[in-house]
C-alpha positions in Angstrom: 36.3 2.0 -54.9 35.3 -1.7 -54.1 36.3 -1.4 -50.3 34.3 1.6 -50.3 31.2 -0.2 -51.5 32.0 -2.8 -49.9 31.6 -0.7 -46.6 28.8 1.5 -47.5 26.9 -2.1 -47.9 28.0 -3.3 -44.9 26.4 0.0 -42.9 23.1 0.2 -44.9 22.8 -3.9 -43.7 23.6 -2.8 -40.4 21.7 0.0 -40.3 18.6 -2.1 -42.3 18.6 -4.8 -39.4 18.6 -2.3 -36.1 15.6 -0.7 -38.1 14.0 -3.7 -38.7 14.5 -5.2 -35.0 13.5 -2.1 -33.2 10.2 -2.3 -32.5 7.4 0.6 -30.6 4.7 -1.1 -28.6 1.7 0.8 -27.7 0.2 1.0 -24.3 -3.7 2.2 -24.5 -5.1 3.5 -21.2 -8.0 6.1 -20.2 -7.7 9.8 -19.6 -8.5 9.7 -15.6 -5.6 8.4 -13.1 -6.0 5.5 -11.6 -3.3 5.6 -8.2 -0.6 4.4 -8.1 -0.6 2.8 -11.4 -0.9 6.0 -13.7 -1.6 9.5 -13.0 -4.3 11.6 -15.2 -3.3 12.6 -18.5 -1.2 14.0 -19.6 1.1 12.8 -16.8 1.9 9.3 -17.4 4.0 8.9 -14.3 2.9 5.7 -12.3 3.7 1.8 -11.6 2.4 0.8 -15.1 4.8 3.2 -17.5 7.5 2.1 -14.9 7.2 -1.6 -15.3 6.1 -1.8 -18.9 9.0 1.1 -20.0 11.7 -1.7 -18.6 10.1 -4.6 -19.9 9.6 -2.9 -23.4 13.7 -1.7 -23.2 14.2 -5.6 -21.9 13.2 -7.0 -25.3 14.5 -4.2 -27.6 11.8 -1.9 -27.6 10.0 1.2 -26.9 7.0 2.3 -25.3 4.5 4.6 -26.6 1.5 5.5 -24.0 -1.6 6.2 -25.8 -4.4 8.5 -23.7 -7.9 8.7 -24.9 -11.6 8.1 -23.8 -11.9 4.2 -22.9 -14.1 3.4 -25.4 -11.8 4.7 -28.2 -8.9 2.6 -26.6 -10.9 -0.6 -26.6 -11.7 0.4 -30.4 -8.0 1.1 -30.9 -7.5 -2.2 -29.3 -9.7 -4.3 -31.3 -8.0 -2.9 -34.5 -5.0 -3.2 -33.2 -3.5 0.5 -33.1 -2.9 -0.2 -29.5 -0.9 -3.3 -28.4 -2.3 -3.5 -24.8 -4.5 -2.1 -22.3 -2.9 -2.9 -18.3 -5.9 -3.6 -15.8 -8.1 -4.6 -18.9 -11.1 -6.6 -17.1 -11.7 -10.2 -18.3 -15.1 -11.0 -20.4 -16.2 -13.7 -23.0 -16.4 -10.5 -25.8 -13.3 -8.8 -25.1 -11.8 -12.4 -25.0 -12.3 -12.9 -28.7 -10.2 -9.8 -29.5 -7.6 -9.6 -26.7 -5.4 -11.9 -25.0 -5.7 -11.9 -21.9 -2.2 -12.7 -18.9 -1.9 -12.3 -15.7 -0.1 -9.4 -14.6 0.4 -10.3 -10.4 -0.9 -6.4 -10.0 -3.6 -7.1 -7.5 -6.2 -4.9 -7.2 -9.4 -5.5 -8.3 -11.1 -6.3 -4.8 -11.1 -4.4 -1.2 -12.5 -5.6 1.9 -13.4 -3.2 4.6 -15.3 -4.5 7.6 -15.8 -4.5 11.3 -13.1 -5.5 13.3 -15.1 -8.0 15.3 -16.1 -10.7 12.1 -15.1 -13.2 11.2 -11.6 -13.0 8.4 -12.9 -13.2 4.9 -10.3 -15.2 2.9 -12.2 -15.1 -0.8 -15.8 -14.2 -2.5 -16.7 -17.2 -1.6 -16.5 -16.8 2.2 -19.2 -14.1 1.2 -21.8 -17.0 0.5 -24.8 -16.9 2.9 -23.4 -14.4 4.8 -25.3 -11.0 5.5 -22.3 -8.7 4.1 -22.7 -6.7 1.6 -20.2 -6.6 -1.6 -20.2 -3.3 -3.5 -19.1 -2.7 -6.5 -18.3 0.3 -8.5 -21.0 0.4 -11.7 -19.3 -0.7 -15.0 -16.1 -1.8 -13.2 -16.1 -5.8 -12.6 -17.2 -8.6 -14.8 -19.4 -10.6 -12.3 -18.9 -13.7 -13.8 -16.3 -14.5 -11.5 -18.5 -13.6 -8.0 -19.6 -16.7 -6.6 -23.6 -17.6 -7.1 -25.2 -16.5 -3.6 -23.0 -13.4 -2.8 -24.5 -10.8 -4.7 -27.9 -8.9 -4.3 -29.2 -6.4 -6.5 -29.7 -3.0 -4.9 -29.9 0.2 -6.7 -27.6 2.9 -5.0 -30.6 4.8 -4.9 -32.7 2.2 -3.6 -30.3 1.7 -0.5 -32.0 3.0 2.7 -29.5 4.9 4.5 -28.5 4.1 8.0 -25.4 4.9 10.2 -22.4 2.5 10.4 -22.1 1.6 14.2 -18.4 1.1 15.0 
C-alpha cells in the first residue's frame, strides 16, 4: 500500500506541476481584417496568429484570440483580461497601462509618389516640401511626426483635382 500511495503522490505532484506551468496568453484584436496580419472575425488566420502561436508554444503556453470591437479590446487590456494587442499604437495615455515593445513588423507609413521626385527615406524628408502626407483618421499618433510636415486639411475641404502622371 505504501508503494501505491507513493505512486499516487508522485502522479499528483506531476499533474500539479504541469498545470502550474501551463499558461494561456490572450491576444486581443478588433473584429475587422488587417491583411496579411489577420482576417476579419471569426477567422483569426494571418501573420499575427502564426507568429504569436509559435512564440506562445516556445515558452510553454497556449494562445487564445479574443475578438471584439476596438474599444472593448482596449478596456480588456486596461483591466488585464487581454495580455497584448499586436500593432497597438503608442500614446502617452496608453503607456500608463500597456508595455510597448518593437515587433519589427513595419507597416505604419506607406508612401506613394511620382517617379520623378527626389527619394524620401523618412518623415523628416517631408519637412519644408509641398508634398502631402495622407493619414487615416484615428489611425496614428501624431507625436512622432516632425513639426512642419503636417498641414491640417479636412478631407471635405480638399479641392478635387486630377492627378497628372
